N, CA, C and O atoms as a Maestro MAE file, in Angstrom:
{
 s_m_m2io_version
 :::
 2.0.0
}

f_m_ct {
 s_m_title
 :::
 protein
 m_atom[344] {
  # First column is atom index #
  i_m_mmod_type
  r_m_x_coord
  r_m_y_coord
  r_m_z_coord
  i_m_residue_number
  s_m_chain_name
  s_m_pdb_residue_name
  s_m_pdb_atom_name
  i_m_atomic_number
  :::
  1 25 -17.616 -2.414 -13.827 1 A "MET " " N  " 7
  2 3 -17.294 -3.114 -14.558 1 A "MET " " CA " 6
  3 2 -15.882 -3.383 -14.920 1 A "MET " " C  " 6
  4 15 -15.025 -4.266 -14.901 1 A "MET " " O  " 8
  5 25 -16.201 -1.570 -15.420 2 A "PHE " " N  " 7
  6 3 -14.634 -0.776 -15.704 2 A "PHE " " CA " 6
  7 2 -14.046 -0.791 -14.751 2 A "PHE " " C  " 6
  8 15 -13.381 -1.745 -14.348 2 A "PHE " " O  " 8
  9 25 -14.153 0.032 -14.334 3 A "ASP " " N  " 7
  10 3 -13.665 0.404 -12.805 3 A "ASP " " CA " 6
  11 2 -13.048 -0.514 -12.458 3 A "ASP " " C  " 6
  12 15 -12.028 -0.084 -11.919 3 A "ASP " " O  " 8
  13 25 -13.075 -1.886 -12.448 4 A "ILE " " N  " 7
  14 3 -12.352 -2.691 -11.827 4 A "ILE " " CA " 6
  15 2 -10.534 -3.224 -12.446 4 A "ILE " " C  " 6
  16 15 -9.552 -3.625 -11.822 4 A "ILE " " O  " 8
  17 25 -10.842 -2.908 -14.260 5 A "TYR " " N  " 7
  18 3 -9.985 -3.385 -14.910 5 A "TYR " " CA " 6
  19 2 -9.051 -2.388 -15.045 5 A "TYR " " C  " 6
  20 15 -7.906 -2.501 -15.482 5 A "TYR " " O  " 8
  21 25 -9.657 -1.317 -14.609 6 A "VAL " " N  " 7
  22 3 -9.010 0.009 -14.286 6 A "VAL " " CA " 6
  23 2 -7.842 0.057 -13.093 6 A "VAL " " C  " 6
  24 15 -6.754 0.531 -13.421 6 A "VAL " " O  " 8
  25 25 -8.030 -0.442 -11.642 7 A "CYS " " N  " 7
  26 3 -7.887 -0.562 -10.541 7 A "CYS " " CA " 6
  27 2 -6.665 -1.988 -10.524 7 A "CYS " " C  " 6
  28 15 -5.649 -2.178 -9.855 7 A "CYS " " O  " 8
  29 25 -7.204 -2.622 -11.363 8 A "PHE " " N  " 7
  30 3 -6.522 -3.860 -11.409 8 A "PHE " " CA " 6
  31 2 -4.749 -3.967 -12.624 8 A "PHE " " C  " 6
  32 15 -3.826 -4.776 -12.530 8 A "PHE " " O  " 8
  33 25 -4.996 -2.348 -14.006 9 A "TYR " " N  " 7
  34 3 -4.463 -2.953 -14.859 9 A "TYR " " CA " 6
  35 2 -3.377 -1.372 -14.068 9 A "TYR " " C  " 6
  36 15 -2.165 -1.214 -14.214 9 A "TYR " " O  " 8
  37 25 -3.947 -0.826 -13.601 10 A "THR " " N  " 7
  38 3 -2.580 0.319 -12.690 10 A "THR " " CA " 6
  39 2 -2.335 -0.409 -11.782 10 A "THR " " C  " 6
  40 15 -1.150 -0.339 -11.454 10 A "THR " " O  " 8
  41 25 -3.035 -1.225 -11.100 11 A "GLY " " N  " 7
  42 3 -1.560 -2.020 -10.053 11 A "GLY " " CA " 6
  43 2 -0.329 -3.080 -10.276 11 A "GLY " " C  " 6
  44 15 0.688 -3.437 -9.682 11 A "GLY " " O  " 8
  45 25 -1.060 -3.378 -11.536 12 A "VAL " " N  " 7
  46 3 -0.353 -4.878 -11.761 12 A "VAL " " CA " 6
  47 2 1.189 -3.603 -13.207 12 A "VAL " " C  " 6
  48 15 2.205 -4.072 -13.720 12 A "VAL " " O  " 8
  49 25 0.779 -2.443 -13.325 13 A "LEU " " N  " 7
  50 3 1.424 -1.703 -13.641 13 A "LEU " " CA " 6
  51 2 2.557 -0.663 -12.850 13 A "LEU " " C  " 6
  52 15 3.633 -0.286 -13.313 13 A "LEU " " O  " 8
  53 25 2.001 -0.347 -11.600 14 A "LEU " " N  " 7
  54 3 2.798 0.175 -10.360 14 A "LEU " " CA " 6
  55 2 3.611 -0.730 -9.541 14 A "LEU " " C  " 6
  56 15 4.627 -0.351 -8.959 14 A "LEU " " O  " 8
  57 25 3.078 -2.144 -9.492 15 A "VAL " " N  " 7
  58 3 4.391 -3.651 -9.255 15 A "VAL " " CA " 6
  59 2 5.033 -3.142 -10.213 15 A "VAL " " C  " 6
  60 15 6.034 -2.658 -9.685 15 A "VAL " " O  " 8
  61 25 5.084 -2.874 -11.763 16 A "ILE " " N  " 7
  62 3 6.406 -3.462 -12.156 16 A "ILE " " CA " 6
  63 2 6.762 -1.988 -12.653 16 A "ILE " " C  " 6
  64 15 7.583 -2.258 -13.530 16 A "ILE " " O  " 8
  65 25 6.677 -0.854 -12.641 17 A "LEU " " N  " 7
  66 3 7.573 -0.134 -12.213 17 A "LEU " " CA " 6
  67 2 8.017 0.605 -10.698 17 A "LEU " " C  " 6
  68 15 8.718 1.602 -10.526 17 A "LEU " " O  " 8
  69 25 7.483 -0.081 -9.899 18 A "GLY " " N  " 7
  70 3 8.042 0.152 -8.418 18 A "GLY " " CA " 6
  71 2 8.952 -0.550 -8.214 18 A "GLY " " C  " 6
  72 15 9.946 -0.274 -7.543 18 A "GLY " " O  " 8
  73 25 8.678 -1.702 -8.863 19 A "SER " " N  " 7
  74 3 10.264 -2.910 -8.906 19 A "SER " " CA " 6
  75 2 11.494 -2.419 -9.461 19 A "SER " " C  " 6
  76 15 12.572 -2.646 -8.911 19 A "SER " " O  " 8
  77 25 11.392 -1.777 -10.491 20 A "ILE " " N  " 7
  78 3 12.363 -1.582 -11.277 20 A "ILE " " CA " 6
  79 2 12.564 -0.372 -10.612 20 A "ILE " " C  " 6
  80 15 13.586 0.018 -11.177 20 A "ILE " " O  " 8
  81 25 12.269 0.512 -9.764 21 A "ALA " " N  " 7
  82 3 12.850 1.435 -9.135 21 A "ALA " " CA " 6
  83 2 13.047 0.966 -7.788 21 A "ALA " " C  " 6
  84 15 13.483 1.852 -7.052 21 A "ALA " " O  " 8
  85 25 12.951 0.392 -7.503 22 A "THR " " N  " 7
  86 3 13.486 -0.265 -6.253 22 A "THR " " CA " 6
  87 2 14.382 -0.648 -6.172 22 A "THR " " C  " 6
  88 15 15.070 -0.559 -5.155 22 A "THR " " O  " 8
  89 25 14.823 -1.406 -7.558 23 A "ALA " " N  " 7
  90 3 16.307 -2.125 -8.261 23 A "ALA " " CA " 6
  91 2 17.299 -1.002 -8.309 23 A "ALA " " C  " 6
  92 15 18.409 -1.005 -7.777 23 A "ALA " " O  " 8
  93 25 16.730 0.007 -9.051 24 A "ILE " " N  " 7
  94 3 17.558 0.768 -9.311 24 A "ILE " " CA " 6
  95 2 18.336 1.929 -8.045 24 A "ILE " " C  " 6
  96 15 19.447 2.459 -8.026 24 A "ILE " " O  " 8
  97 25 17.070 1.996 -7.004 25 A "GLY " " N  " 7
  98 3 17.106 2.460 -5.472 25 A "GLY " " CA " 6
  99 2 18.180 2.647 -4.982 25 A "GLY " " C  " 6
  100 15 18.699 3.755 -5.124 25 A "GLY " " O  " 8
  101 25 18.659 1.907 -4.456 26 A "PRO " " N  " 7
  102 3 19.998 1.171 -3.858 26 A "PRO " " CA " 6
  103 2 21.019 2.530 -4.526 26 A "PRO " " C  " 6
  104 15 21.776 2.899 -3.628 26 A "PRO " " O  " 8
  105 25 21.210 3.253 -5.676 27 A "GLY " " N  " 7
  106 3 22.272 4.004 -6.303 27 A "GLY " " CA " 6
  107 2 21.824 5.742 -6.061 27 A "GLY " " C  " 6
  108 15 22.496 6.747 -6.293 27 A "GLY " " O  " 8
  109 25 20.511 5.615 -5.542 28 A "VAL " " N  " 7
  110 3 20.591 6.588 -5.518 28 A "VAL " " CA " 6
  111 2 20.233 7.057 -3.529 28 A "VAL " " C  " 6
  112 15 19.447 6.482 -2.776 28 A "VAL " " O  " 8
  113 25 21.143 8.247 -3.215 29 A "LYS " " N  " 7
  114 3 21.602 8.633 -2.214 29 A "LYS " " CA " 6
  115 2 20.018 9.310 -0.941 29 A "LYS " " C  " 6
  116 15 19.871 9.148 0.270 29 A "LYS " " O  " 8
  117 25 19.262 9.939 -1.829 30 A "ASP " " N  " 7
  118 3 18.376 10.311 -0.821 30 A "ASP " " CA " 6
  119 2 17.390 9.338 0.193 30 A "ASP " " C  " 6
  120 15 16.784 8.452 -0.411 30 A "ASP " " O  " 8
  121 25 17.268 9.381 1.012 31 A "PRO " " N  " 7
  122 3 16.697 8.026 1.675 31 A "PRO " " CA " 6
  123 2 15.029 8.281 2.134 31 A "PRO " " C  " 6
  124 15 14.351 7.604 2.907 31 A "PRO " " O  " 8
  125 25 14.615 9.623 1.286 32 A "ILE " " N  " 7
  126 3 13.330 9.544 0.910 32 A "ILE " " CA " 6
  127 2 13.011 8.447 -0.085 32 A "ILE " " C  " 6
  128 15 12.663 7.266 -0.066 32 A "ILE " " O  " 8
  129 25 13.324 9.500 -1.058 33 A "VAL " " N  " 7
  130 3 13.384 9.070 -2.910 33 A "VAL " " CA " 6
  131 2 13.843 7.388 -2.118 33 A "VAL " " C  " 6
  132 15 13.018 6.707 -2.727 33 A "VAL " " O  " 8
  133 25 14.311 6.753 -1.548 34 A "ARG " " N  " 7
  134 3 14.304 5.112 -1.305 34 A "ARG " " CA " 6
  135 2 12.838 4.344 -0.547 34 A "ARG " " C  " 6
  136 15 12.187 3.311 -0.699 34 A "ARG " " O  " 8
  137 25 12.813 5.681 0.421 35 A "THR " " N  " 7
  138 3 11.310 5.419 0.513 35 A "THR " " CA " 6
  139 2 10.139 5.154 -0.057 35 A "THR " " C  " 6
  140 15 9.254 4.367 0.282 35 A "THR " " O  " 8
  141 25 10.227 5.966 -1.054 36 A "LEU " " N  " 7
  142 3 9.235 6.205 -1.865 36 A "LEU " " CA " 6
  143 2 9.099 5.654 -3.637 36 A "LEU " " C  " 6
  144 15 8.385 5.751 -4.635 36 A "LEU " " O  " 8
  145 25 10.424 5.005 -3.091 37 A "ASN " " N  " 7
  146 3 10.215 3.773 -4.348 37 A "ASN " " CA " 6
  147 2 9.537 2.687 -3.683 37 A "ASN " " C  " 6
  148 15 8.473 2.442 -4.251 37 A "ASN " " O  " 8
  149 25 9.724 2.074 -2.858 38 A "THR " " N  " 7
  150 3 9.272 1.210 -1.918 38 A "THR " " CA " 6
  151 2 7.971 1.187 -2.165 38 A "THR " " C  " 6
  152 15 7.268 0.386 -2.780 38 A "THR " " O  " 8
  153 25 7.659 2.556 -1.388 39 A "GLU " " N  " 7
  154 3 6.523 2.948 -1.399 39 A "GLU " " CA " 6
  155 2 4.991 1.902 -2.350 39 A "GLU " " C  " 6
  156 15 3.966 1.279 -2.073 39 A "GLU " " O  " 8
  157 25 6.226 2.533 -4.123 40 A "ILE " " N  " 7
  158 3 5.555 2.395 -5.005 40 A "ILE " " CA " 6
  159 2 4.083 1.360 -5.091 40 A "ILE " " C  " 6
  160 15 2.863 1.487 -5.187 40 A "ILE " " O  " 8
  161 25 5.614 -0.212 -4.934 41 A "PRO " " N  " 7
  162 3 4.791 -1.431 -5.651 41 A "PRO " " CA " 6
  163 2 3.723 -1.820 -4.091 41 A "PRO " " C  " 6
  164 15 2.618 -2.355 -4.179 41 A "PRO " " O  " 8
  165 25 4.310 -1.448 -2.897 42 A "SER " " N  " 7
  166 3 2.813 -1.733 -2.106 42 A "SER " " CA " 6
  167 2 1.673 -0.980 -2.587 42 A "SER " " C  " 6
  168 15 0.573 -1.509 -2.430 42 A "SER " " O  " 8
  169 25 1.716 -0.108 -3.013 43 A "VAL " " N  " 7
  170 3 0.275 0.832 -3.178 43 A "VAL " " CA " 6
  171 2 0.070 0.159 -4.502 43 A "VAL " " C  " 6
  172 15 -1.143 -0.019 -4.614 43 A "VAL " " O  " 8
  173 25 0.972 -0.489 -6.004 44 A "GLY " " N  " 7
  174 3 0.240 -1.867 -6.860 44 A "GLY " " CA " 6
  175 2 -0.581 -2.934 -6.325 44 A "GLY " " C  " 6
  176 15 -1.638 -3.492 -6.618 44 A "GLY " " O  " 8
  177 25 0.680 -3.034 -5.054 45 A "ILE " " N  " 7
  178 3 -0.017 -4.445 -4.788 45 A "ILE " " CA " 6
  179 2 -1.662 -4.338 -4.268 45 A "ILE " " C  " 6
  180 15 -2.393 -5.235 -4.687 45 A "ILE " " O  " 8
  181 25 -2.355 -3.166 -3.273 46 A "SER " " N  " 7
  182 3 -3.012 -3.285 -2.497 46 A "SER " " CA " 6
  183 2 -3.932 -2.941 -3.621 46 A "SER " " C  " 6
  184 15 -5.004 -3.440 -3.276 46 A "SER " " O  " 8
  185 25 -4.095 -2.376 -4.748 47 A "LEU " " N  " 7
  186 3 -4.836 -2.115 -5.993 47 A "LEU " " CA " 6
  187 2 -5.149 -3.435 -6.574 47 A "LEU " " C  " 6
  188 15 -6.328 -3.600 -6.889 47 A "LEU " " O  " 8
  189 25 -4.348 -4.384 -6.773 48 A "ILE " " N  " 7
  190 3 -4.171 -5.022 -7.595 48 A "ILE " " CA " 6
  191 2 -5.313 -6.697 -6.106 48 A "ILE " " C  " 6
  192 15 -5.707 -7.828 -6.393 48 A "ILE " " O  " 8
  193 25 -5.363 -6.138 -5.125 49 A "LEU " " N  " 7
  194 3 -6.465 -6.982 -4.248 49 A "LEU " " CA " 6
  195 2 -7.208 -6.215 -3.810 49 A "LEU " " C  " 6
  196 15 -7.996 -6.590 -2.942 49 A "LEU " " O  " 8
  197 25 -7.205 -4.553 -4.378 50 A "LEU " " N  " 7
  198 3 -8.887 -4.199 -4.156 50 A "LEU " " CA " 6
  199 2 -10.118 -4.565 -4.617 50 A "LEU " " C  " 6
  200 15 -11.245 -4.398 -4.149 50 A "LEU " " O  " 8
  201 25 -9.616 -5.231 -5.870 51 A "THR " " N  " 7
  202 3 -10.707 -5.815 -7.223 51 A "THR " " CA " 6
  203 2 -10.830 -6.612 -6.390 51 A "THR " " C  " 6
  204 15 -11.956 -6.631 -5.892 51 A "THR " " O  " 8
  205 25 -10.219 -7.221 -6.054 52 A "TYR " " N  " 7
  206 3 -10.582 -8.716 -4.945 52 A "TYR " " CA " 6
  207 2 -11.656 -8.875 -4.072 52 A "TYR " " C  " 6
  208 15 -12.732 -9.471 -4.129 52 A "TYR " " O  " 8
  209 25 -10.811 -7.857 -2.856 53 A "ASN " " N  " 7
  210 3 -11.604 -7.660 -1.554 53 A "ASN " " CA " 6
  211 2 -11.043 -6.736 -1.133 53 A "ASN " " C  " 6
  212 15 -9.813 -6.773 -1.155 53 A "ASN " " O  " 8
  213 25 -11.820 -5.386 -0.509 54 A "HIS " " N  " 7
  214 3 -11.609 -3.955 0.490 54 A "HIS " " CA " 6
  215 2 -10.546 -4.394 1.062 54 A "HIS " " C  " 6
  216 15 -9.420 -4.105 0.657 54 A "HIS " " O  " 8
  217 25 -10.803 -5.229 2.186 55 A "THR " " N  " 7
  218 3 -10.101 -5.863 3.361 55 A "THR " " CA " 6
  219 2 -9.606 -6.112 3.180 55 A "THR " " C  " 6
  220 15 -8.762 -5.406 3.731 55 A "THR " " O  " 8
  221 25 -8.908 -7.098 2.440 56 A "ILE " " N  " 7
  222 3 -7.539 -7.790 2.134 56 A "ILE " " CA " 6
  223 2 -6.709 -7.044 1.651 56 A "ILE " " C  " 6
  224 15 -5.523 -7.349 1.782 56 A "ILE " " O  " 8
  225 25 -7.137 -5.639 0.830 57 A "ALA " " N  " 7
  226 3 -5.886 -4.419 -0.200 57 A "ALA " " CA " 6
  227 2 -6.209 -3.908 1.267 57 A "ALA " " C  " 6
  228 15 -5.805 -4.920 1.839 57 A "ALA " " O  " 8
  229 25 -6.779 -2.819 2.638 58 A "LEU " " N  " 7
  230 3 -6.230 -2.261 3.625 58 A "LEU " " CA " 6
  231 2 -5.246 -2.942 3.724 58 A "LEU " " C  " 6
  232 15 -4.143 -2.614 3.288 58 A "LEU " " O  " 8
  233 25 -5.643 -4.558 4.635 59 A "LEU " " N  " 7
  234 3 -4.495 -4.520 5.538 59 A "LEU " " CA " 6
  235 2 -3.290 -4.993 4.440 59 A "LEU " " C  " 6
  236 15 -2.181 -4.708 4.891 59 A "LEU " " O  " 8
  237 25 -3.253 -5.438 3.535 60 A "THR " " N  " 7
  238 3 -2.111 -5.181 3.016 60 A "THR " " CA " 6
  239 2 -0.853 -3.888 2.846 60 A "THR " " C  " 6
  240 15 0.358 -3.673 2.785 60 A "THR " " O  " 8
  241 25 -2.159 -3.294 2.828 61 A "PHE " " N  " 7
  242 3 -1.582 -2.384 2.465 61 A "PHE " " CA " 6
  243 2 -0.267 -1.356 3.685 61 A "PHE " " C  " 6
  244 15 0.761 -0.719 3.456 61 A "PHE " " O  " 8
  245 25 -1.055 -1.691 4.951 62 A "ILE " " N  " 7
  246 3 -0.977 -1.534 6.266 62 A "ILE " " CA " 6
  247 2 0.308 -2.724 6.353 62 A "ILE " " C  " 6
  248 15 1.422 -2.248 6.135 62 A "ILE " " O  " 8
  249 25 0.283 -3.458 6.500 63 A "ALA " " N  " 7
  250 3 1.531 -4.217 6.405 63 A "ALA " " CA " 6
  251 2 2.740 -4.030 5.691 63 A "ALA " " C  " 6
  252 15 3.857 -3.977 6.203 63 A "ALA " " O  " 8
  253 25 2.524 -3.951 4.724 64 A "ALA " " N  " 7
  254 3 3.237 -3.376 3.465 64 A "ALA " " CA " 6
  255 2 4.003 -1.895 4.073 64 A "ALA " " C  " 6
  256 15 5.164 -1.889 4.481 64 A "ALA " " O  " 8
  257 25 3.308 -0.940 4.049 65 A "THR " " N  " 7
  258 3 4.245 -0.255 4.849 65 A "THR " " CA " 6
  259 2 4.561 -0.465 6.282 65 A "THR " " C  " 6
  260 15 5.285 0.326 6.887 65 A "THR " " O  " 8
  261 25 4.232 -1.120 6.633 66 A "VAL " " N  " 7
  262 3 4.734 -1.495 8.159 66 A "VAL " " CA " 6
  263 2 6.003 -2.050 8.232 66 A "VAL " " C  " 6
  264 15 6.900 -1.531 8.896 66 A "VAL " " O  " 8
  265 25 6.116 -2.904 7.697 67 A "ILE " " N  " 7
  266 3 7.462 -3.941 7.158 67 A "ILE " " CA " 6
  267 2 8.383 -3.468 6.563 67 A "ILE " " C  " 6
  268 15 9.493 -3.982 6.697 67 A "ILE " " O  " 8
  269 25 8.200 -2.372 5.745 68 A "ILE " " N  " 7
  270 3 8.990 -1.355 4.800 68 A "ILE " " CA " 6
  271 2 9.734 -0.622 5.811 68 A "ILE " " C  " 6
  272 15 10.941 -0.559 6.046 68 A "ILE " " O  " 8
  273 25 8.928 -0.195 6.240 69 A "MET " " N  " 7
  274 3 9.494 1.012 7.005 69 A "MET " " CA " 6
  275 2 10.675 0.675 8.421 69 A "MET " " C  " 6
  276 15 11.755 1.148 8.773 69 A "MET " " O  " 8
  277 25 10.072 -0.025 8.753 70 A "MET " " N  " 7
  278 3 10.820 -0.711 9.784 70 A "MET " " CA " 6
  279 2 12.107 -1.169 9.418 70 A "MET " " C  " 6
  280 15 13.191 -1.095 9.996 70 A "MET " " O  " 8
  281 25 11.682 -1.772 8.085 71 A "ILE " " N  " 7
  282 3 13.433 -2.570 7.217 71 A "ILE " " CA " 6
  283 2 14.794 -1.525 6.847 71 A "ILE " " C  " 6
  284 15 15.994 -1.785 6.763 71 A "ILE " " O  " 8
  285 25 13.870 0.033 6.634 72 A "LEU " " N  " 7
  286 3 14.444 0.477 5.914 72 A "LEU " " CA " 6
  287 2 14.654 2.024 7.016 72 A "LEU " " C  " 6
  288 15 15.116 3.052 6.522 72 A "LEU " " O  " 8
  289 25 14.451 1.991 7.744 73 A "LEU " " N  " 7
  290 3 14.204 3.204 9.176 73 A "LEU " " CA " 6
  291 2 15.892 1.982 10.285 73 A "LEU " " C  " 6
  292 15 16.891 2.450 10.829 73 A "LEU " " O  " 8
  293 25 15.472 0.510 10.177 74 A "ARG " " N  " 7
  294 3 16.432 0.346 10.247 74 A "ARG " " CA " 6
  295 2 17.846 -0.022 9.477 74 A "ARG " " C  " 6
  296 15 18.862 -0.009 10.172 74 A "ARG " " O  " 8
  297 25 17.909 -0.197 8.730 75 A "ALA " " N  " 7
  298 3 19.181 0.578 7.650 75 A "ALA " " CA " 6
  299 2 19.832 1.720 7.707 75 A "ALA " " C  " 6
  300 15 21.030 1.916 7.908 75 A "ALA " " O  " 8
  301 25 18.698 2.698 7.457 76 A "ILE " " N  " 7
  302 3 19.245 3.881 8.056 76 A "ILE " " CA " 6
  303 2 20.239 4.759 9.187 76 A "ILE " " C  " 6
  304 15 21.154 5.577 9.084 76 A "ILE " " O  " 8
  305 25 19.571 4.156 10.210 77 A "VAL " " N  " 7
  306 3 20.619 4.021 11.714 77 A "VAL " " CA " 6
  307 2 21.157 2.740 11.892 77 A "VAL " " C  " 6
  308 15 21.199 2.305 13.043 77 A "VAL " " O  " 8
  309 25 21.607 2.007 10.905 78 A "ARG " " N  " 7
  310 3 22.667 1.017 10.400 78 A "ARG " " CA " 6
  311 2 23.709 1.778 9.649 78 A "ARG " " C  " 6
  312 15 24.791 1.191 9.624 78 A "ARG " " O  " 8
  313 25 23.678 2.813 9.092 79 A "MET " " N  " 7
  314 3 24.431 3.373 7.777 79 A "MET " " CA " 6
  315 2 24.997 4.613 8.746 79 A "MET " " C  " 6
  316 15 25.912 5.342 8.363 79 A "MET " " O  " 8
  317 25 24.566 4.714 9.607 80 A "GLU " " N  " 7
  318 3 24.551 5.834 10.184 80 A "GLU " " CA " 6
  319 2 25.849 5.937 11.343 80 A "GLU " " C  " 6
  320 15 26.735 6.741 11.636 80 A "GLU " " O  " 8
  321 25 25.436 4.800 11.726 81 A "GLU " " N  " 7
  322 3 26.272 3.723 12.724 81 A "GLU " " CA " 6
  323 2 27.404 3.914 12.400 81 A "GLU " " C  " 6
  324 15 28.183 4.607 13.055 81 A "GLU " " O  " 8
  325 25 27.723 3.246 11.183 82 A "LEU " " N  " 7
  326 3 29.685 3.242 10.617 82 A "LEU " " CA " 6
  327 2 29.536 4.787 10.124 82 A "LEU " " C  " 6
  328 15 30.639 5.333 10.115 82 A "LEU " " O  " 8
  329 25 28.641 5.508 9.776 83 A "GLY " " N  " 7
  330 3 29.135 6.678 9.225 83 A "GLY " " CA " 6
  331 2 29.881 6.374 7.475 83 A "GLY " " C  " 6
  332 15 30.929 6.612 6.875 83 A "GLY " " O  " 8
  333 25 28.513 5.692 7.222 84 A "ALA " " N  " 7
  334 3 28.232 6.251 5.853 84 A "ALA " " CA " 6
  335 2 27.321 6.865 5.416 84 A "ALA " " C  " 6
  336 15 26.137 6.915 5.747 84 A "ALA " " O  " 8
  337 25 28.286 7.690 4.103 85 A "GLU " " N  " 7
  338 3 26.764 8.973 3.722 85 A "GLU " " CA " 6
  339 2 25.690 8.635 3.148 85 A "GLU " " C  " 6
  340 15 25.608 7.661 2.400 85 A "GLU " " O  " 8
  341 25 24.737 9.411 3.436 86 A "LEU " " N  " 7
  342 3 23.936 8.824 3.060 86 A "LEU " " CA " 6
  343 2 23.141 9.256 1.373 86 A "LEU " " C  " 6
  344 15 22.212 8.577 0.936 86 A "LEU " " O  " 8
  :::
 }
 m_bond[343] {
  # First column is bond index #
  i_m_from
  i_m_to
  i_m_order
  :::
  1 1 2 1
  2 2 3 1
  3 3 4 2
  4 3 5 1
  5 5 6 1
  6 6 7 1
  7 7 8 2
  8 7 9 1
  9 9 10 1
  10 10 11 1
  11 11 12 2
  12 11 13 1
  13 13 14 1
  14 14 15 1
  15 15 16 2
  16 15 17 1
  17 17 18 1
  18 18 19 1
  19 19 20 2
  20 19 21 1
  21 21 22 1
  22 22 23 1
  23 23 24 2
  24 23 25 1
  25 25 26 1
  26 26 27 1
  27 27 28 2
  28 27 29 1
  29 29 30 1
  30 30 31 1
  31 31 32 2
  32 31 33 1
  33 33 34 1
  34 34 35 1
  35 35 36 2
  36 35 37 1
  37 37 38 1
  38 38 39 1
  39 39 40 2
  40 39 41 1
  41 41 42 1
  42 42 43 1
  43 43 44 2
  44 43 45 1
  45 45 46 1
  46 46 47 1
  47 47 48 2
  48 47 49 1
  49 49 50 1
  50 50 51 1
  51 51 52 2
  52 51 53 1
  53 53 54 1
  54 54 55 1
  55 55 56 2
  56 55 57 1
  57 57 58 1
  58 58 59 1
  59 59 60 2
  60 59 61 1
  61 61 62 1
  62 62 63 1
  63 63 64 2
  64 63 65 1
  65 65 66 1
  66 66 67 1
  67 67 68 2
  68 67 69 1
  69 69 70 1
  70 70 71 1
  71 71 72 2
  72 71 73 1
  73 73 74 1
  74 74 75 1
  75 75 76 2
  76 75 77 1
  77 77 78 1
  78 78 79 1
  79 79 80 2
  80 79 81 1
  81 81 82 1
  82 82 83 1
  83 83 84 2
  84 83 85 1
  85 85 86 1
  86 86 87 1
  87 87 88 2
  88 87 89 1
  89 89 90 1
  90 90 91 1
  91 91 92 2
  92 91 93 1
  93 93 94 1
  94 94 95 1
  95 95 96 2
  96 95 97 1
  97 97 98 1
  98 98 99 1
  99 99 100 2
  100 99 101 1
  101 101 102 1
  102 102 103 1
  103 103 104 2
  104 103 105 1
  105 105 106 1
  106 106 107 1
  107 107 108 2
  108 107 109 1
  109 109 110 1
  110 110 111 1
  111 111 112 2
  112 111 113 1
  113 113 114 1
  114 114 115 1
  115 115 116 2
  116 115 117 1
  117 117 118 1
  118 118 119 1
  119 119 120 2
  120 119 121 1
  121 121 122 1
  122 122 123 1
  123 123 124 2
  124 123 125 1
  125 125 126 1
  126 126 127 1
  127 127 128 2
  128 127 129 1
  129 129 130 1
  130 130 131 1
  131 131 132 2
  132 131 133 1
  133 133 134 1
  134 134 135 1
  135 135 136 2
  136 135 137 1
  137 137 138 1
  138 138 139 1
  139 139 140 2
  140 139 141 1
  141 141 142 1
  142 142 143 1
  143 143 144 2
  144 143 145 1
  145 145 146 1
  146 146 147 1
  147 147 148 2
  148 147 149 1
  149 149 150 1
  150 150 151 1
  151 151 152 2
  152 151 153 1
  153 153 154 1
  154 154 155 1
  155 155 156 2
  156 155 157 1
  157 157 158 1
  158 158 159 1
  159 159 160 2
  160 159 161 1
  161 161 162 1
  162 162 163 1
  163 163 164 2
  164 163 165 1
  165 165 166 1
  166 166 167 1
  167 167 168 2
  168 167 169 1
  169 169 170 1
  170 170 171 1
  171 171 172 2
  172 171 173 1
  173 173 174 1
  174 174 175 1
  175 175 176 2
  176 175 177 1
  177 177 178 1
  178 178 179 1
  179 179 180 2
  180 179 181 1
  181 181 182 1
  182 182 183 1
  183 183 184 2
  184 183 185 1
  185 185 186 1
  186 186 187 1
  187 187 188 2
  188 187 189 1
  189 189 190 1
  190 190 191 1
  191 191 192 2
  192 191 193 1
  193 193 194 1
  194 194 195 1
  195 195 196 2
  196 195 197 1
  197 197 198 1
  198 198 199 1
  199 199 200 2
  200 199 201 1
  201 201 202 1
  202 202 203 1
  203 203 204 2
  204 203 205 1
  205 205 206 1
  206 206 207 1
  207 207 208 2
  208 207 209 1
  209 209 210 1
  210 210 211 1
  211 211 212 2
  212 211 213 1
  213 213 214 1
  214 214 215 1
  215 215 216 2
  216 215 217 1
  217 217 218 1
  218 218 219 1
  219 219 220 2
  220 219 221 1
  221 221 222 1
  222 222 223 1
  223 223 224 2
  224 223 225 1
  225 225 226 1
  226 226 227 1
  227 227 228 2
  228 227 229 1
  229 229 230 1
  230 230 231 1
  231 231 232 2
  232 231 233 1
  233 233 234 1
  234 234 235 1
  235 235 236 2
  236 235 237 1
  237 237 238 1
  238 238 239 1
  239 239 240 2
  240 239 241 1
  241 241 242 1
  242 242 243 1
  243 243 244 2
  244 243 245 1
  245 245 246 1
  246 246 247 1
  247 247 248 2
  248 247 249 1
  249 249 250 1
  250 250 251 1
  251 251 252 2
  252 251 253 1
  253 253 254 1
  254 254 255 1
  255 255 256 2
  256 255 257 1
  257 257 258 1
  258 258 259 1
  259 259 260 2
  260 259 261 1
  261 261 262 1
  262 262 263 1
  263 263 264 2
  264 263 265 1
  265 265 266 1
  266 266 267 1
  267 267 268 2
  268 267 269 1
  269 269 270 1
  270 270 271 1
  271 271 272 2
  272 271 273 1
  273 273 274 1
  274 274 275 1
  275 275 276 2
  276 275 277 1
  277 277 278 1
  278 278 279 1
  279 279 280 2
  280 279 281 1
  281 281 282 1
  282 282 283 1
  283 283 284 2
  284 283 285 1
  285 285 286 1
  286 286 287 1
  287 287 288 2
  288 287 289 1
  289 289 290 1
  290 290 291 1
  291 291 292 2
  292 291 293 1
  293 293 294 1
  294 294 295 1
  295 295 296 2
  296 295 297 1
  297 297 298 1
  298 298 299 1
  299 299 300 2
  300 299 301 1
  301 301 302 1
  302 302 303 1
  303 303 304 2
  304 303 305 1
  305 305 306 1
  306 306 307 1
  307 307 308 2
  308 307 309 1
  309 309 310 1
  310 310 311 1
  311 311 312 2
  312 311 313 1
  313 313 314 1
  314 314 315 1
  315 315 316 2
  316 315 317 1
  317 317 318 1
  318 318 319 1
  319 319 320 2
  320 319 321 1
  321 321 322 1
  322 322 323 1
  323 323 324 2
  324 323 325 1
  325 325 326 1
  326 326 327 1
  327 327 328 2
  328 327 329 1
  329 329 330 1
  330 330 331 1
  331 331 332 2
  332 331 333 1
  333 333 334 1
  334 334 335 1
  335 335 336 2
  336 335 337 1
  337 337 338 1
  338 338 339 1
  339 339 340 2
  340 339 341 1
  341 341 342 1
  342 342 343 1
  343 343 344 2
  :::
 }
}
């Protein structure tokens, strides 16, 4: 019973801190740090959903990771085409 609360509150903390890091993230020059800033909230959401159902948590993590990676890779390629420094 205690493990459920630890997972839930850790997930909430990761979502809050990850959202703040993602909001600050566009000022960061390193694309790897930007990617990590967006991955933190997805791990937090997965931990929150892990308290309810393991399958939902796994599917959410996979879907969020794939969507975030596609968006970030497209943005990085687009910025390089425009000649901007990353």
